[in-house]
Phi, psi and omega in degrees: 000136177254152177264141175275174186303311182299318178295317179301316178299317181295313181297319182293317182296317179296311183300316182293314183296314182293318182298313185288317183290318174295323176296317180294318179296317176299319181298314182289316181299326180281003175108357181276164173288154177295137183294142178294165182297326181296321181289322174297317182293312180299314183294318179295323178291320181292312181300314180300317179298312176298312179299321178297318179297324181267001187266014181288339179209176183292140179244148180282164177302321184290320177296316176303310182291324178292318175298320181291326177301310180295321178295322180292319175298318176298317179293323178299314177296315180296314180292328177294317172301315183294332181269003174097350179280165171288153186243094176219131182279081175224170176276009190235021177238149178235160184256322189284161176275129180083002178260153175288159181243038181279186184291324184298313182290320181292325176295320178293325176298313182298317178292331180290317180290320176294319173301313177298323177298312181295317180294314182295314180300312181298311182298314178290325177294317175298319179294320179298311179300318181292321177296312183289333173292315176300313180299320178293319178294316180295320178299319182287326176292315182293325178293322179293330183280339179288145175293153176297152179292145181296145178266138176249116180271131177245119181276130180256145175294137178302142178277125179267141181277138181256128182270128178271136181262128181235166175077216184289338177294340180292330178286323187263006182294340177268357179275130180256124179257121179245021183274133179206189182293158180290152179286147179290149177280134181263000000 
């Protein structure tokens, strides 16, 4: 089953909103500054574009989670740039001004993003399965409510059996014999 444009836009918007908001929340909870509006907008637009490209059909939980892992890493870096910290995916950088940049804070940031990824992936995979199941059920019910298509009967000409001639008759099969009794005199 393929999705039409309104369904694709709705699915992509939900995916983008959940992904970006949980990434921002995880970023703040882990000790980073709140990402600026431009970073949220840029991240949301990029996630929306990718989600729209992938929303044409049902996706597996593995595809959803792998996509989310990449997006969470990208949003982490974007939010790190937006909050004034350096943006490098290592365990030794911090985002906030006035915060230490030791292993504890960076590990907390990484765990916050991974938690956001797992929560988002689980939630979206369950929603994806439920949505497509509902659409399939509705499709079967709607098809059952439709009247049957009209039947068009096509009359075919009867098939005539062709007698195969074998043996010496095969040589004479093209000879036409018009010999018969003489016509009566009138």
